[in-house]
C-alpha positions in Angstrom: -85.3 80.4 -37.4 -85.2 83.5 -35.3 -82.2 84.6 -33.2 -84.3 84.1 -30.0 -85.0 80.5 -30.8 -81.4 79.8 -31.9 -80.1 81.4 -28.7 -82.5 79.4 -26.6 -81.4 76.2 -28.3 -77.8 77.0 -27.8 -78.4 77.8 -24.1 -80.3 74.5 -23.7 -77.4 72.6 -25.3 -74.9 74.4 -23.0 -76.9 73.5 -20.0 -77.3 69.9 -21.0 -73.5 69.7 -21.7 -72.7 71.1 -18.3 -74.9 68.4 -16.6 -73.4 65.7 -18.8 -69.9 66.8 -17.9 -70.8 66.6 -14.2 -72.3 63.2 -14.7 -69.3 61.9 -16.5 -67.0 63.2 -13.8 -69.1 61.5 -11.1 -69.1 58.2 -13.0 -65.4 58.4 -13.6 -64.8 58.9 -9.8 -67.0 55.9 -9.1 -65.2 53.7 -11.6 -61.8 54.7 -10.3 -62.9 53.9 -6.7 -64.2 50.5 -7.8 -61.0 49.7 -9.6 -59.0 50.5 -6.5 -61.3 48.3 -4.5 -61.0 45.5 -7.0 -57.2 45.8 -7.0 -57.2 45.6 -3.2 -59.5 42.6 -3.1 -57.5 40.8 -5.9 -54.3 41.2 -3.8 -56.1 39.9 -0.7 -57.4 36.9 -2.5 -53.9 36.1 -3.9 -52.4 36.5 -0.4 -55.1 34.2 1.2 -54.4 31.6 -1.6 -50.7 31.7 -0.9 -51.4 31.3 2.9 -53.6 28.4 2.2 -51.0 26.7 0.0 -48.4 27.2 2.7 -50.6 25.8 5.4 -51.5 22.8 3.3 -47.8 22.2 2.5 -46.8 22.5 6.2 -49.6 20.1 7.4 -48.5 16.5 7.7 -50.2 14.2 5.4 -51.7 10.8 6.2 -48.9 8.3 6.9 -50.7 5.1 6.0 -52.2 5.0 9.5 -55.3 3.0 10.0 -58.4 4.9 10.6 -59.2 5.7 14.3 -61.9 3.0 14.5 -59.4 0.1 14.1 
């Protein structure tokens, strides 16, 4: 193998590594943003579930009343 070929291969690998590092960083930022959004949505769903349970508990239940058509 000549020095020129070896140097070309190393340069190609370095270039490739640079692009891979940029891609990894971009993907990491996307995953981090998605996790933040998932966390926010999970908290909202839990809050809505709690509100639903509270409203169902506060709502009066049927008191053995006949249906309206009687």
